[in-house]
PyMOL Python script that loads the backbone (N, CA, C, O; Angstrom):
from pymol import cmd

cmd.read_pdbstr("""\
ATOM      1  N   MET A   1     105.437 -32.519 -12.125  1.00  0.00           N
ATOM      2  CA  MET A   1     104.094 -32.062 -12.383  1.00  0.00           C
ATOM      3  C   MET A   1     103.342 -32.003 -11.058  1.00  0.00           C
ATOM      4  O   MET A   1     103.400 -32.937 -10.259  1.00  0.00           O
ATOM      5  N   THR A   2     102.652 -30.923 -10.838  1.00  0.00           N
ATOM      6  CA  THR A   2     101.892 -30.729  -9.636  1.00  0.00           C
ATOM      7  C   THR A   2     100.623 -31.584  -9.679  1.00  0.00           C
ATOM      8  O   THR A   2      99.891 -31.602 -10.669  1.00  0.00           O
ATOM      9  N   GLU A   3     100.395 -32.282  -8.583  1.00  0.00           N
ATOM     10  CA  GLU A   3      99.172 -33.071  -8.503  1.00  0.00           C
ATOM     11  C   GLU A   3      97.978 -32.129  -8.258  1.00  0.00           C
ATOM     12  O   GLU A   3      98.108 -31.079  -7.629  1.00  0.00           O
ATOM     13  N   ARG A   4      96.821 -32.543  -8.777  1.00  0.00           N
ATOM     14  CA  ARG A   4      95.619 -31.727  -8.649  1.00  0.00           C
ATOM     15  C   ARG A   4      94.480 -32.572  -8.092  1.00  0.00           C
ATOM     16  O   ARG A   4      94.223 -33.691  -8.538  1.00  0.00           O
ATOM     17  N   ILE A   5      93.809 -31.993  -7.102  1.00  0.00           N
ATOM     18  CA  ILE A   5      92.620 -32.618  -6.545  1.00  0.00           C
ATOM     19  C   ILE A   5      91.409 -31.771  -6.952  1.00  0.00           C
ATOM     20  O   ILE A   5      91.322 -30.595  -6.601  1.00  0.00           O
ATOM     21  N   ASP A   6      90.515 -32.352  -7.663  1.00  0.00           N
ATOM     22  CA  ASP A   6      89.280 -31.643  -8.039  1.00  0.00           C
ATOM     23  C   ASP A   6      88.196 -32.079  -7.053  1.00  0.00           C
ATOM     24  O   ASP A   6      87.638 -33.172  -7.157  1.00  0.00           O
ATOM     25  N   ALA A   7      87.918 -31.203  -6.104  1.00  0.00           N
ATOM     26  CA  ALA A   7      86.913 -31.500  -5.083  1.00  0.00           C
ATOM     27  C   ALA A   7      85.632 -30.692  -5.295  1.00  0.00           C
ATOM     28  O   ALA A   7      84.839 -30.523  -4.369  1.00  0.00           O
ATOM     29  N   THR A   8      85.437 -30.199  -6.510  1.00  0.00           N
ATOM     30  CA  THR A   8      84.218 -29.432  -6.797  1.00  0.00           C
ATOM     31  C   THR A   8      83.012 -30.388  -6.665  1.00  0.00           C
ATOM     32  O   THR A   8      83.065 -31.555  -7.052  1.00  0.00           O
ATOM     33  N   GLY A   9      81.972 -29.854  -6.122  1.00  0.00           N
ATOM     34  CA  GLY A   9      80.737 -30.651  -5.932  1.00  0.00           C
ATOM     35  C   GLY A   9      80.758 -31.523  -4.697  1.00  0.00           C
ATOM     36  O   GLY A   9      79.749 -32.153  -4.380  1.00  0.00           O
ATOM     37  N   LEU A  10      81.858 -31.582  -3.998  1.00  0.00           N
ATOM     38  CA  LEU A  10      81.946 -32.420  -2.782  1.00  0.00           C
ATOM     39  C   LEU A  10      81.683 -31.552  -1.572  1.00  0.00           C
ATOM     40  O   LEU A  10      82.124 -30.404  -1.500  1.00  0.00           O
ATOM     41  N   SER A  11      80.959 -32.116  -0.626  1.00  0.00           N
ATOM     42  CA  SER A  11      80.705 -31.364   0.604  1.00  0.00           C
ATOM     43  C   SER A  11      81.694 -31.829   1.700  1.00  0.00           C
ATOM     44  O   SER A  11      82.228 -32.937   1.646  1.00  0.00           O
ATOM     45  N   CYS A  12      81.914 -30.963   2.673  1.00  0.00           N
ATOM     46  CA  CYS A  12      82.817 -31.304   3.731  1.00  0.00           C
ATOM     47  C   CYS A  12      82.267 -32.472   4.546  1.00  0.00           C
ATOM     48  O   CYS A  12      81.061 -32.547   4.781  1.00  0.00           O
ATOM     49  N   PRO A  13      83.115 -33.359   4.968  1.00  0.00           N
ATOM     50  CA  PRO A  13      84.570 -33.241   5.043  1.00  0.00           C
ATOM     51  C   PRO A  13      85.314 -33.881   3.862  1.00  0.00           C
ATOM     52  O   PRO A  13      86.528 -34.069   3.944  1.00  0.00           O
ATOM     53  N   GLN A  14      84.633 -34.215   2.788  1.00  0.00           N
ATOM     54  CA  GLN A  14      85.290 -34.926   1.689  1.00  0.00           C
ATOM     55  C   GLN A  14      86.496 -34.211   1.128  1.00  0.00           C
ATOM     56  O   GLN A  14      87.522 -34.866   0.945  1.00  0.00           O
ATOM     57  N   PRO A  15      86.461 -32.904   0.834  1.00  0.00           N
ATOM     58  CA  PRO A  15      87.693 -32.244   0.324  1.00  0.00           C
ATOM     59  C   PRO A  15      88.858 -32.369   1.293  1.00  0.00           C
ATOM     60  O   PRO A  15      89.994 -32.592   0.873  1.00  0.00           O
ATOM     61  N   VAL A  16      88.589 -32.228   2.577  1.00  0.00           N
ATOM     62  CA  VAL A  16      89.640 -32.299   3.584  1.00  0.00           C
ATOM     63  C   VAL A  16      90.206 -33.702   3.618  1.00  0.00           C
ATOM     64  O   VAL A  16      91.420 -33.867   3.733  1.00  0.00           O
ATOM     65  N   ILE A  17      89.375 -34.707   3.523  1.00  0.00           N
ATOM     66  CA  ILE A  17      89.835 -36.089   3.511  1.00  0.00           C
ATOM     67  C   ILE A  17      90.747 -36.356   2.319  1.00  0.00           C
ATOM     68  O   ILE A  17      91.770 -37.025   2.465  1.00  0.00           O
ATOM     69  N   LEU A  18      90.390 -35.844   1.141  1.00  0.00           N
ATOM     70  CA  LEU A  18      91.224 -35.999  -0.038  1.00  0.00           C
ATOM     71  C   LEU A  18      92.595 -35.334   0.193  1.00  0.00           C
ATOM     72  O   LEU A  18      93.632 -35.885  -0.176  1.00  0.00           O
ATOM     73  N   VAL A  19      92.578 -34.149   0.806  1.00  0.00           N
ATOM     74  CA  VAL A  19      93.823 -33.443   1.078  1.00  0.00           C
ATOM     75  C   VAL A  19      94.690 -34.226   2.063  1.00  0.00           C
ATOM     76  O   VAL A  19      95.897 -34.376   1.873  1.00  0.00           O
ATOM     77  N   ARG A  20      94.042 -34.723   3.121  1.00  0.00           N
ATOM     78  CA  ARG A  20      94.818 -35.478   4.113  1.00  0.00           C
ATOM     79  C   ARG A  20      95.440 -36.744   3.475  1.00  0.00           C
ATOM     80  O   ARG A  20      96.577 -37.109   3.777  1.00  0.00           O
ATOM     81  N   ASN A  21      94.678 -37.390   2.601  1.00  0.00           N
ATOM     82  CA  ASN A  21      95.206 -38.613   1.932  1.00  0.00           C
ATOM     83  C   ASN A  21      96.432 -38.316   1.108  1.00  0.00           C
ATOM     84  O   ASN A  21      97.393 -39.085   1.125  1.00  0.00           O
ATOM     85  N   ILE A  22      96.415 -37.191   0.373  1.00  0.00           N
ATOM     86  CA  ILE A  22      97.569 -36.875  -0.470  1.00  0.00           C
ATOM     87  C   ILE A  22      98.753 -36.470   0.409  1.00  0.00           C
ATOM     88  O   ILE A  22      99.897 -36.791   0.085  1.00  0.00           O
ATOM     89  N   MET A  23      98.495 -35.773   1.514  1.00  0.00           N
ATOM     90  CA  MET A  23      99.616 -35.423   2.417  1.00  0.00           C
ATOM     91  C   MET A  23     100.197 -36.649   3.085  1.00  0.00           C
ATOM     92  O   MET A  23     101.402 -36.705   3.331  1.00  0.00           O
ATOM     93  N   LYS A  24      99.355 -37.646   3.386  1.00  0.00           N
ATOM     94  CA  LYS A  24      99.873 -38.912   3.966  1.00  0.00           C
ATOM     95  C   LYS A  24     100.854 -39.608   3.049  1.00  0.00           C
ATOM     96  O   LYS A  24     101.725 -40.343   3.514  1.00  0.00           O
ATOM     97  N   LYS A  25     100.723 -39.385   1.731  1.00  0.00           N
ATOM     98  CA  LYS A  25     101.622 -39.967   0.747  1.00  0.00           C
ATOM     99  C   LYS A  25     102.950 -39.183   0.680  1.00  0.00           C
ATOM    100  O   LYS A  25     103.869 -39.569  -0.043  1.00  0.00           O
ATOM    101  N   GLY A  26     103.033 -38.103   1.426  1.00  0.00           N
ATOM    102  CA  GLY A  26     104.258 -37.287   1.440  1.00  0.00           C
ATOM    103  C   GLY A  26     104.267 -36.179   0.371  1.00  0.00           C
ATOM    104  O   GLY A  26     105.286 -35.515   0.178  1.00  0.00           O
ATOM    105  N   VAL A  27     103.167 -35.985  -0.303  1.00  0.00           N
ATOM    106  CA  VAL A  27     103.122 -34.947  -1.333  1.00  0.00           C
ATOM    107  C   VAL A  27     102.947 -33.609  -0.642  1.00  0.00           C
ATOM    108  O   VAL A  27     102.045 -33.441   0.179  1.00  0.00           O
ATOM    109  N   THR A  28     103.811 -32.650  -0.974  1.00  0.00           N
ATOM    110  CA  THR A  28     103.752 -31.321  -0.362  1.00  0.00           C
ATOM    111  C   THR A  28     103.545 -30.209  -1.364  1.00  0.00           C
ATOM    112  O   THR A  28     103.530 -29.034  -0.999  1.00  0.00           O
ATOM    113  N   ASP A  29     103.385 -30.568  -2.612  1.00  0.00           N
ATOM    114  CA  ASP A  29     103.181 -29.564  -3.660  1.00  0.00           C
ATOM    115  C   ASP A  29     102.006 -30.047  -4.539  1.00  0.00           C
ATOM    116  O   ASP A  29     102.161 -30.941  -5.371  1.00  0.00           O
ATOM    117  N   PHE A  30     100.823 -29.424  -4.326  1.00  0.00           N
ATOM    118  CA  PHE A  30      99.628 -29.870  -5.040  1.00  0.00           C
ATOM    119  C   PHE A  30      98.600 -28.714  -5.083  1.00  0.00           C
ATOM    120  O   PHE A  30      98.756 -27.701  -4.400  1.00  0.00           O
ATOM    121  N   GLU A  31      97.571 -28.894  -5.885  1.00  0.00           N
ATOM    122  CA  GLU A  31      96.508 -27.940  -6.004  1.00  0.00           C
ATOM    123  C   GLU A  31      95.184 -28.616  -5.631  1.00  0.00           C
ATOM    124  O   GLU A  31      94.974 -29.799  -5.902  1.00  0.00           O
ATOM    125  N   VAL A  32      94.302 -27.837  -5.005  1.00  0.00           N
ATOM    126  CA  VAL A  32      92.983 -28.342  -4.672  1.00  0.00           C
ATOM    127  C   VAL A  32      91.963 -27.334  -5.252  1.00  0.00           C
ATOM    128  O   VAL A  32      92.088 -26.124  -5.058  1.00  0.00           O
ATOM    129  N   ILE A  33      90.986 -27.850  -5.943  1.00  0.00           N
ATOM    130  CA  ILE A  33      89.902 -27.024  -6.505  1.00  0.00           C
ATOM    131  C   ILE A  33      88.617 -27.341  -5.748  1.00  0.00           C
ATOM    132  O   ILE A  33      88.161 -28.484  -5.716  1.00  0.00           O
ATOM    133  N   VAL A  34      88.044 -26.302  -5.140  1.00  0.00           N
ATOM    134  CA  VAL A  34      86.791 -26.452  -4.390  1.00  0.00           C
ATOM    135  C   VAL A  34      85.794 -25.398  -4.881  1.00  0.00           C
ATOM    136  O   VAL A  34      86.167 -24.426  -5.538  1.00  0.00           O
ATOM    137  N   ASP A  35      84.541 -25.611  -4.554  1.00  0.00           N
ATOM    138  CA  ASP A  35      83.522 -24.661  -5.033  1.00  0.00           C
ATOM    139  C   ASP A  35      82.612 -24.174  -3.879  1.00  0.00           C
ATOM    140  O   ASP A  35      81.453 -23.823  -4.097  1.00  0.00           O
ATOM    141  N   SER A  36      83.158 -24.162  -2.668  1.00  0.00           N
ATOM    142  CA  SER A  36      82.424 -23.589  -1.569  1.00  0.00           C
ATOM    143  C   SER A  36      83.388 -22.917  -0.619  1.00  0.00           C
ATOM    144  O   SER A  36      84.539 -23.325  -0.463  1.00  0.00           O
ATOM    145  N   GLU A  37      82.876 -21.866   0.015  1.00  0.00           N
ATOM    146  CA  GLU A  37      83.676 -21.125   1.000  1.00  0.00           C
ATOM    147  C   GLU A  37      84.082 -22.015   2.191  1.00  0.00           C
ATOM    148  O   GLU A  37      85.213 -21.944   2.673  1.00  0.00           O
ATOM    149  N   VAL A  38      83.151 -22.841   2.648  1.00  0.00           N
ATOM    150  CA  VAL A  38      83.404 -23.733   3.801  1.00  0.00           C
ATOM    151  C   VAL A  38      84.520 -24.701   3.461  1.00  0.00           C
ATOM    152  O   VAL A  38      85.439 -24.882   4.260  1.00  0.00           O
ATOM    153  N   ALA A  39      84.461 -25.334   2.284  1.00  0.00           N
ATOM    154  CA  ALA A  39      85.504 -26.289   1.888  1.00  0.00           C
ATOM    155  C   ALA A  39      86.845 -25.565   1.768  1.00  0.00           C
ATOM    156  O   ALA A  39      87.870 -26.098   2.193  1.00  0.00           O
ATOM    157  N   LYS A  40      86.852 -24.375   1.205  1.00  0.00           N
ATOM    158  CA  LYS A  40      88.103 -23.595   1.084  1.00  0.00           C
ATOM    159  C   LYS A  40      88.715 -23.372   2.451  1.00  0.00           C
ATOM    160  O   LYS A  40      89.897 -23.649   2.653  1.00  0.00           O
ATOM    161  N   GLU A  41      87.933 -22.880   3.386  1.00  0.00           N
ATOM    162  CA  GLU A  41      88.472 -22.564   4.740  1.00  0.00           C
ATOM    163  C   GLU A  41      88.931 -23.858   5.435  1.00  0.00           C
ATOM    164  O   GLU A  41      89.966 -23.844   6.102  1.00  0.00           O
ATOM    165  N   ASN A  42      88.219 -24.939   5.304  1.00  0.00           N
ATOM    166  CA  ASN A  42      88.609 -26.195   5.941  1.00  0.00           C
ATOM    167  C   ASN A  42      89.895 -26.749   5.363  1.00  0.00           C
ATOM    168  O   ASN A  42      90.746 -27.245   6.103  1.00  0.00           O
ATOM    169  N   VAL A  43      90.047 -26.672   4.050  1.00  0.00           N
ATOM    170  CA  VAL A  43      91.263 -27.140   3.378  1.00  0.00           C
ATOM    171  C   VAL A  43      92.451 -26.300   3.824  1.00  0.00           C
ATOM    172  O   VAL A  43      93.512 -26.838   4.139  1.00  0.00           O
ATOM    173  N   ILE A  44      92.278 -24.991   3.853  1.00  0.00           N
ATOM    174  CA  ILE A  44      93.358 -24.091   4.273  1.00  0.00           C
ATOM    175  C   ILE A  44      93.808 -24.414   5.709  1.00  0.00           C
ATOM    176  O   ILE A  44      95.003 -24.469   6.000  1.00  0.00           O
ATOM    177  N   ARG A  45      92.836 -24.624   6.586  1.00  0.00           N
ATOM    178  CA  ARG A  45      93.156 -24.989   7.989  1.00  0.00           C
ATOM    179  C   ARG A  45      93.924 -26.292   8.058  1.00  0.00           C
ATOM    180  O   ARG A  45      94.879 -26.425   8.823  1.00  0.00           O
ATOM    181  N   SER A  46      93.497 -27.257   7.248  1.00  0.00           N
ATOM    182  CA  SER A  46      94.139 -28.580   7.254  1.00  0.00           C
ATOM    183  C   SER A  46      95.602 -28.489   6.836  1.00  0.00           C
ATOM    184  O   SER A  46      96.477 -29.062   7.485  1.00  0.00           O
ATOM    185  N   VAL A  47      95.862 -27.763   5.748  1.00  0.00           N
ATOM    186  CA  VAL A  47      97.250 -27.699   5.251  1.00  0.00           C
ATOM    187  C   VAL A  47      98.109 -26.865   6.206  1.00  0.00           C
ATOM    188  O   VAL A  47      99.297 -27.148   6.360  1.00  0.00           O
ATOM    189  N   ALA A  48      97.529 -25.836   6.856  1.00  0.00           N
ATOM    190  CA  ALA A  48      98.282 -25.034   7.797  1.00  0.00           C
ATOM    191  C   ALA A  48      98.714 -25.868   8.997  1.00  0.00           C
ATOM    192  O   ALA A  48      99.820 -25.687   9.507  1.00  0.00           O
ATOM    193  N   LYS A  49      97.869 -26.769   9.446  1.00  0.00           N
ATOM    194  CA  LYS A  49      98.210 -27.674  10.565  1.00  0.00           C
ATOM    195  C   LYS A  49      99.377 -28.576  10.225  1.00  0.00           C
ATOM    196  O   LYS A  49     100.053 -29.103  11.108  1.00  0.00           O
ATOM    197  N   ASN A  50      99.604 -28.748   8.924  1.00  0.00           N
ATOM    198  CA  ASN A  50     100.729 -29.592   8.471  1.00  0.00           C
ATOM    199  C   ASN A  50     101.895 -28.748   7.982  1.00  0.00           C
ATOM    200  O   ASN A  50     102.731 -29.229   7.217  1.00  0.00           O
ATOM    201  N   ASN A  51     101.959 -27.491   8.416  1.00  0.00           N
ATOM    202  CA  ASN A  51     103.078 -26.581   8.110  1.00  0.00           C
ATOM    203  C   ASN A  51     103.286 -26.400   6.628  1.00  0.00           C
ATOM    204  O   ASN A  51     104.422 -26.341   6.159  1.00  0.00           O
ATOM    205  N   LEU A  52     102.187 -26.310   5.878  1.00  0.00           N
ATOM    206  CA  LEU A  52     102.266 -26.045   4.453  1.00  0.00           C
ATOM    207  C   LEU A  52     101.607 -24.682   4.174  1.00  0.00           C
ATOM    208  O   LEU A  52     100.717 -24.255   4.909  1.00  0.00           O
ATOM    209  N   ASN A  53     102.047 -24.021   3.127  1.00  0.00           N
ATOM    210  CA  ASN A  53     101.477 -22.756   2.683  1.00  0.00           C
ATOM    211  C   ASN A  53     100.321 -23.011   1.732  1.00  0.00           C
ATOM    212  O   ASN A  53     100.296 -24.003   1.002  1.00  0.00           O
ATOM    213  N   ALA A  54      99.365 -22.094   1.759  1.00  0.00           N
ATOM    214  CA  ALA A  54      98.227 -22.166   0.839  1.00  0.00           C
ATOM    215  C   ALA A  54      98.073 -20.804   0.167  1.00  0.00           C
ATOM    216  O   ALA A  54      97.942 -19.777   0.834  1.00  0.00           O
ATOM    217  N   ASP A  55      98.092 -20.817  -1.162  1.00  0.00           N
ATOM    218  CA  ASP A  55      97.871 -19.615  -1.955  1.00  0.00           C
ATOM    219  C   ASP A  55      96.538 -19.777  -2.655  1.00  0.00           C
ATOM    220  O   ASP A  55      96.364 -20.725  -3.421  1.00  0.00           O
ATOM    221  N   ILE A  56      95.596 -18.888  -2.419  1.00  0.00           N
ATOM    222  CA  ILE A  56      94.231 -19.055  -2.901  1.00  0.00           C
ATOM    223  C   ILE A  56      93.956 -18.089  -4.044  1.00  0.00           C
ATOM    224  O   ILE A  56      94.293 -16.907  -3.969  1.00  0.00           O
ATOM    225  N   SER A  57      93.348 -18.600  -5.087  1.00  0.00           N
ATOM    226  CA  SER A  57      92.825 -17.750  -6.148  1.00  0.00           C
ATOM    227  C   SER A  57      91.402 -18.197  -6.467  1.00  0.00           C
ATOM    228  O   SER A  57      91.024 -19.346  -6.241  1.00  0.00           O
ATOM    229  N   SER A  58      90.628 -17.258  -6.997  1.00  0.00           N
ATOM    230  CA  SER A  58      89.226 -17.600  -7.303  1.00  0.00           C
ATOM    231  C   SER A  58      88.945 -17.300  -8.748  1.00  0.00           C
ATOM    232  O   SER A  58      89.507 -16.380  -9.341  1.00  0.00           O
ATOM    233  N   ASN A  59      88.052 -18.107  -9.304  1.00  0.00           N
ATOM    234  CA  ASN A  59      87.624 -17.945 -10.674  1.00  0.00           C
ATOM    235  C   ASN A  59      86.130 -18.230 -10.718  1.00  0.00           C
ATOM    236  O   ASN A  59      85.709 -19.382 -10.824  1.00  0.00           O
ATOM    237  N   GLY A  60      85.344 -17.183 -10.637  1.00  0.00           N
ATOM    238  CA  GLY A  60      83.896 -17.395 -10.588  1.00  0.00           C
ATOM    239  C   GLY A  60      83.503 -18.063  -9.288  1.00  0.00           C
ATOM    240  O   GLY A  60      83.745 -17.524  -8.208  1.00  0.00           O
ATOM    241  N   ASP A  61      82.903 -19.228  -9.387  1.00  0.00           N
ATOM    242  CA  ASP A  61      82.429 -19.945  -8.197  1.00  0.00           C
ATOM    243  C   ASP A  61      83.415 -20.943  -7.664  1.00  0.00           C
ATOM    244  O   ASP A  61      83.097 -21.659  -6.714  1.00  0.00           O
ATOM    245  N   THR A  62      84.601 -21.025  -8.229  1.00  0.00           N
ATOM    246  CA  THR A  62      85.586 -22.024  -7.758  1.00  0.00           C
ATOM    247  C   THR A  62      86.809 -21.339  -7.159  1.00  0.00           C
ATOM    248  O   THR A  62      87.166 -20.220  -7.528  1.00  0.00           O
ATOM    249  N   PHE A  63      87.430 -22.035  -6.237  1.00  0.00           N
ATOM    250  CA  PHE A  63      88.656 -21.587  -5.604  1.00  0.00           C
ATOM    251  C   PHE A  63      89.749 -22.592  -5.925  1.00  0.00           C
ATOM    252  O   PHE A  63      89.534 -23.802  -5.845  1.00  0.00           O
ATOM    253  N   THR A  64      90.905 -22.097  -6.284  1.00  0.00           N
ATOM    254  CA  THR A  64      92.074 -22.981  -6.470  1.00  0.00           C
ATOM    255  C   THR A  64      93.059 -22.687  -5.346  1.00  0.00           C
ATOM    256  O   THR A  64      93.499 -21.551  -5.170  1.00  0.00           O
ATOM    257  N   ILE A  65      93.389 -23.699  -4.608  1.00  0.00           N
ATOM    258  CA  ILE A  65      94.297 -23.576  -3.485  1.00  0.00           C
ATOM    259  C   ILE A  65      95.600 -24.298  -3.848  1.00  0.00           C
ATOM    260  O   ILE A  65      95.646 -25.523  -3.968  1.00  0.00           O
ATOM    261  N   LYS A  66      96.657 -23.493  -4.020  1.00  0.00           N
ATOM    262  CA  LYS A  66      97.955 -24.054  -4.355  1.00  0.00           C
ATOM    263  C   LYS A  66      98.711 -24.262  -3.043  1.00  0.00           C
ATOM    264  O   LYS A  66      98.926 -23.316  -2.284  1.00  0.00           O
ATOM    265  N   VAL A  67      99.104 -25.484  -2.791  1.00  0.00           N
ATOM    266  CA  VAL A  67      99.759 -25.856  -1.559  1.00  0.00           C
ATOM    267  C   VAL A  67     101.202 -26.174  -1.810  1.00  0.00           C
ATOM    268  O   VAL A  67     101.536 -26.859  -2.777  1.00  0.00           O
ATOM    269  N   CYS A  68     102.080 -25.674  -0.930  1.00  0.00           N
ATOM    270  CA  CYS A  68     103.509 -25.970  -1.056  1.00  0.00           C
ATOM    271  C   CYS A  68     104.144 -25.893   0.344  1.00  0.00           C
ATOM    272  O   CYS A  68     103.522 -25.429   1.300  1.00  0.00           O
ATOM    273  N   LYS A  69     105.397 -26.359   0.436  1.00  0.00           N
ATOM    274  CA  LYS A  69     106.132 -26.279   1.711  1.00  0.00           C
ATOM    275  C   LYS A  69     106.376 -24.850   2.078  1.00  0.00           C
ATOM    276  O   LYS A  69     106.472 -23.981   1.212  1.00  0.00           O
ATOM    277  N   ARG A  70     106.480 -24.593   3.404  1.00  0.00           N
ATOM    278  CA  ARG A  70     106.812 -23.255   3.903  1.00  0.00           C
ATOM    279  C   ARG A  70     108.263 -22.983   3.722  1.00  0.00           C
ATOM    280  O   ARG A  70     108.740 -21.907   4.081  1.00  0.00           O
TER     281      ARG A  70
END
""", "prot")
cmd.dss("prot")
cmd.show_as("cartoon", "prot")
cmd.util.cbc("prot")
cmd.orient("prot")
């Protein structure tokens, strides 16, 4: 089962910190839900620095970022 981080309503750097914490546990397949463009871009940058892919979809005001190994 894919882990999910719901970071809606959180301002940066909180979503990135949550992502870093899950990556520190060795998890490389997870989803992040954010509700701001800035959080989306920062999360994408963070996962890219860790050689992970990010697939982004949007639904209204929220973005779902699916992260997996390259």
